[in-house]
C-alpha atoms as one frame of an Amber mdcrd trajectory, in Angstrom:
protein
 -34.210 -14.965  54.132 -31.384 -12.643  53.161 -31.769 -11.511  49.562 -28.755
 -11.324  47.326 -27.893  -7.660  46.707 -30.529  -6.693  49.274 -33.053  -4.234
  47.828 -33.869  -3.059  51.353 -30.547  -1.219  51.434 -30.155   1.821  49.222
 -26.835   0.739  47.800 -28.274  -2.709  47.030 -31.363  -1.277  45.275 -29.947
  -2.268  41.908 -31.426  -5.781  42.287 -33.271  -6.753  39.146 -32.451  -3.406
  37.545 -30.806  -2.599  34.255 -28.644   0.501  34.556 -27.614   2.781  31.727
 -25.176   5.453  32.808 -24.086   6.933  29.526 -20.709   6.259  27.878 -19.022
   3.167  29.262 -22.198   2.109  31.066 -22.972  -1.465  31.945 -26.046  -3.649
  32.110 -26.762  -6.457  34.510 -29.641  -8.725  35.332 -31.107 -10.057  38.548
 -28.915 -12.366  40.591 -30.788 -14.567  43.067 -29.789 -15.825  46.488 -30.504
 -19.526  46.973 -30.624 -19.610  50.777 -27.310 -21.466  51.085 -24.961 -18.467
  51.389 -24.475 -18.528  47.641 -25.850 -17.152  44.390 -27.875 -19.294  41.987
 -26.504 -19.967  38.541 -22.934 -20.178  37.311 -20.371 -17.680  36.073 -18.956
 -18.462  32.631 -15.266 -18.757  33.521 -14.343 -19.724  29.961 -15.866 -16.508
  28.635 -14.114 -14.547  31.368 -10.812 -16.127  30.351  -9.899 -16.992  33.945
 -11.082 -19.358  36.673 -10.886 -18.315  40.354 -10.096 -21.935  41.260  -7.097
 -21.998  38.902  -5.938 -18.673  40.337  -5.366 -20.404  43.662  -2.247 -22.096
  42.301  -1.286 -20.679  38.879   2.088 -19.205  39.794   3.797 -17.346  36.928
   7.555 -17.803  37.340   8.472 -16.011  34.123  11.037 -16.876  31.472  14.248
 -17.755  33.300  17.794 -16.923  32.166  21.155 -16.350  33.812  23.063 -13.066
  33.784  26.839 -12.918  33.289  27.323 -12.289  37.014  25.403 -15.481  37.812
  22.186 -13.835  38.940  18.894 -15.394  37.855  16.782 -13.182  35.574  13.020
 -13.636  35.276  11.242 -11.952  32.370   7.494 -11.266  32.317   5.103  -9.564
  29.908   2.073  -7.770  31.335  -0.530  -6.047  29.198  -3.226  -3.652  30.404
  -6.522  -3.868  28.544 -10.185  -2.962  29.027 -12.421  -5.998  29.362 -15.901
  -6.802  30.640 -15.957  -9.674  33.134 -18.723 -11.605  34.881 -18.301 -11.357
  38.666 -21.541 -13.133  39.689 -24.105 -15.018  37.589 -25.394 -12.574  34.939
 -23.649  -9.647  36.617 -21.095  -7.977  34.352 -18.415  -5.475  35.325 -16.409
  -3.231  32.934 -12.932  -4.006  34.243  -9.470  -2.746  33.510  -7.230  -5.800
  33.532  -3.669  -7.040  33.548  -3.360  -9.860  30.984  -7.137  -9.999  30.654
  -7.865 -11.088  34.230  -8.683  -9.773  37.699  -6.520 -10.153  39.679  -3.617
 -10.080  37.234  -1.058 -12.886  36.912   0.563 -14.083  40.141   4.261 -13.337
  39.721   6.465 -15.639  41.807  10.224 -15.193  42.057  13.068 -15.871  44.498
  14.759 -13.346  46.748  17.640 -11.722  44.855  16.350 -12.530  41.357  16.469
  -9.811  38.722  12.873  -9.154  37.695  12.107  -7.622  34.306   8.543  -6.786
  33.274   7.743  -5.598  29.783   4.566  -3.590  30.344   2.315  -2.778  27.391
  -0.676  -0.477  27.710  -3.498  -1.494  25.367  -6.120   0.170  27.541  -8.002
   3.420  27.117  -6.249   5.315  29.952  -2.729   5.935  31.226  -1.562   2.986
  33.359   1.546   1.740  35.134   2.876  -0.964  37.467   3.718  -0.121  41.064
   5.389  -2.996  42.929   5.390  -3.239  46.711   9.029  -4.000  47.400  12.454
  -2.390  47.336  13.568  -0.700  44.109  14.809   2.579  42.660  12.549   5.613
  42.237  12.734   5.252  38.439  11.012   1.856  38.753   8.275   2.977  41.162
   5.394   3.109  38.676   4.219   6.670  39.265   3.450   9.591  36.969   6.872
  10.471  35.565   8.447   7.203  36.742   7.039   4.421  34.621   3.579   5.660
  33.677   2.608   4.449  30.203   0.285   6.141  27.707  -2.205   4.047  25.699
  -0.364   2.249  22.918   3.051   2.601  24.566   5.267   0.333  26.690   7.849
   0.438  29.479  10.426  -1.988  30.881  10.549  -2.307  34.676  13.680  -3.910
  36.117  14.730  -4.428  39.745  16.112  -6.960  42.215  13.465  -8.944  44.099
  13.609  -7.720  47.704  12.520  -8.387  50.410  11.066 -11.894  50.497   7.390
 -11.998  51.348   3.811 -11.842  50.119   3.517  -8.635  48.126   1.389  -7.099
  45.413   1.526  -4.836  42.404  -1.093  -2.414  41.144  -1.663   0.593  38.938
  -0.738   3.882  40.610  -2.184   6.230  37.988  -4.651   8.910  39.057  -7.387
   8.734  40.175  -5.798   5.915  42.153  -8.961   4.455  43.669 -10.563   4.093
  40.255  -7.598   2.296  38.722  -7.373  -0.148  41.617 -11.104  -0.726  41.956
 -11.467  -1.402  38.234  -9.122  -4.396  38.588  -5.509  -3.338  37.999  -3.731
  -5.358  40.696  -2.073  -8.730  41.228   0.042 -10.785  43.614   3.835 -10.566
  43.729   5.390 -13.341  45.804   9.094 -13.370  46.597  10.245 -16.688  48.056
  13.130 -16.564  50.552  16.537 -17.775  49.401  17.642 -20.382  51.990  21.306
 -19.507  51.422  20.609 -16.000  52.760  18.981 -17.347  55.928  21.277 -20.091
  57.276  19.795 -19.808  60.765  16.325 -20.597  59.362  17.242 -22.601  56.293
  14.510 -25.217  56.791  11.765 -22.594  57.121  13.054 -20.799  54.017  13.193
 -24.032  51.984   9.594 -24.785  52.922   8.560 -21.509  51.258  10.776 -21.859
  48.178   8.791 -23.109  45.191  10.334 -26.231  43.654  11.943 -27.683  46.773
  10.917 -31.045  48.197   9.804 -29.461  51.468   7.698 -26.842  49.668   5.970
 -29.630  47.713   4.653 -30.985  51.013   2.510 -27.864  51.419  -0.845 -27.063
  49.817  -0.278 -23.445  48.800  -3.138 -21.154  47.775  -3.464 -17.542  46.650
  -6.497 -15.598  47.880  -6.942 -11.990  46.770  -9.820 -10.322  48.634 -11.600
  -7.785  46.434 -14.887  -5.958  45.964 -16.859  -4.440  43.112 -18.910  -1.252
  42.969 -21.215  -2.221  40.115 -23.266   1.000  40.049 -20.275   3.322  40.635
 -21.547   5.046  43.780 -18.235   4.339  45.600 -19.758   1.563  47.700 -19.291
  -2.119  46.912 -22.233  -4.338  46.066 -20.216  -7.536  45.519 -17.350  -9.049
  47.525 -15.191 -11.999  46.565 -11.933 -13.863  46.733 -10.267 -14.012  43.311
 -13.107 -11.895  41.874 -16.048 -14.313  41.567 -18.755 -14.073  44.246 -19.296
 -17.294  46.229 -16.952 -19.205  43.884 -15.578 -21.379  46.686 -18.958 -21.895
  48.325 -20.218 -23.516  45.143 -16.964 -25.307  44.414 -15.161 -25.966  47.713
 -11.371 -26.102  47.760 -10.204 -29.697  48.152  -7.717 -30.166  50.983  -5.705
 -33.263  51.905  -5.781 -33.327  55.700  -2.368 -35.039  55.811  -0.651 -32.006
  54.260  -0.329 -28.514  55.788  -1.957 -25.493  54.140  -0.338 -22.148  53.339
  -2.441 -19.225  52.111  -1.015 -16.075  50.537  -3.714 -13.561  51.514  -3.921
 -10.074  49.977  -6.525  -7.353  50.458  -7.174  -4.926  47.602 -10.778  -4.062
  48.475 -11.519  -0.437  47.605 -14.155   1.735  49.374 -14.021  -0.281  52.638
 -11.338   0.445  55.259 -10.686  -3.222  56.100 -11.391  -6.749  54.984 -10.858
  -9.944  56.964 -10.386 -13.703  56.846 -11.976 -16.065  59.373 -11.383 -19.828
  59.476 -14.005 -22.086  61.052 -13.131 -24.877  63.500  -9.388 -24.234  63.309
  -6.611 -21.730  64.042  -3.612 -20.564  62.062  -0.194 -18.963  62.334   0.081
 -15.572  60.616   3.100 -13.856  59.033   2.300 -10.178  58.459   3.457  -9.212
  54.933   5.204 -12.605  54.822   8.535 -10.909  55.518   9.463 -13.080  58.511
  10.152 -16.790  58.842   8.633 -16.850  62.314   4.938 -16.019  62.768   4.000
 -12.525  63.874   0.723 -13.856  65.349   0.101 -17.360  66.646  -3.028 -19.416
  67.207  -5.574 -17.000  65.729  -8.660 -17.722  63.623  -9.399 -14.221  62.298
  -7.123 -11.621  60.755  -7.922  -8.107  59.525  -6.121  -6.353  56.676  -6.367
  -2.785  55.407  -6.132  -2.167  51.667  -2.723  -3.190  50.386  -1.952  -5.260
  53.459  -1.133  -8.908  53.014   0.237 -11.888  54.861   0.759 -15.639  54.972
  -1.468 -18.058  56.888  -0.312 -21.563  57.855  -2.490 -24.299  59.368  -3.343
 -27.986  59.208  -6.405 -30.237  59.363  -4.443 -33.374  60.296  -6.312 -33.825
  63.575  -9.727 -32.996  62.091 -12.336 -35.370  60.790 -13.115 -35.117  57.076
 -15.808 -32.623  56.178 -16.668 -29.152  54.954 -14.975 -26.297  56.810 -16.106
 -22.753  56.115 -13.949 -19.646  55.672 -15.233 -16.125  55.063 -14.907 -12.443
  55.829 -16.004 -11.698  59.370 -17.892  -8.652  58.198 -21.231 -10.441  57.772
 -22.299  -8.178  54.914 -19.173  -9.104  52.954 -19.836 -12.805  53.563 -23.457
 -12.555  52.443 -22.533 -10.570  49.337 -20.013 -13.045  47.982 -17.003 -13.503
  50.289 -17.668 -17.016  51.603 -16.133 -20.399  50.814 -15.446 -23.914  52.072
 -12.497 -26.269  52.406 -13.481 -29.843  51.573 -11.140 -31.826  53.831 -10.627
 -35.485  53.025
């Protein structure tokens, strides 16, 4: 039997241990493996203040207004704060968060929108927001270009370009610490069909709020990992931060409707992460910046840190049942990055 957080490996030797590492240290208790590719016990999502299942679909479209030139403006407020979260049953992690959650809110806008983010830093360190997209250097979220001291704020403003599946994260130094601690989130820019007349139907299918988009079952999956003893190697892997969340509570899928996954990798300390779908194949759009797939009929995709893409597939010709998905690094799968689609 494979033990959860295997004590046979040096970086897993924390099993059943209580660590005290001085200021800012954390404590955690034993987490057991139940033999079913999952941990025993339940994470208290209410105490965490977020639910990985809700994160699959909780798009934040901001407060919408119209500028004098007719452009749509979307306003958001994002706050950085220190917060301890439970990432596996009885296993706590001292996170740095955007709006109290890891990953942060999923911002979803339309190509060409004016995006304004009021960023407030209530954390204990300097933080910022770096958006993957096209914008001016003053909005890039770097030291000297949008970095915010504790207790201060900054307004980011830019046009949403290009369409695709993107992300945002803190770019303060040391960069790997700020990302690993939890300062990242999804930034989805839907294509504007009017800008893509030759592929209007494909663009409408991606645009939130259209009738064709409503036909799709859209899900956000952020692949991440956690170094709970701060030795720069991960002991826990997950999608949307909670180990084995979707193994214990499979994602319900209607086999009559196609599935679209916005997949993002922000795993620190490992060069790649991956997604493998059992008993099926998908179309893949690297970075989501095309309306035609960049890879077709594949069942596994690898992403380096910061890479992302869109997966599209269907179960319409499958019998109802439980269909697994997981990282195809077996260690990642065993240590939390495994789930199921419940197709009915």
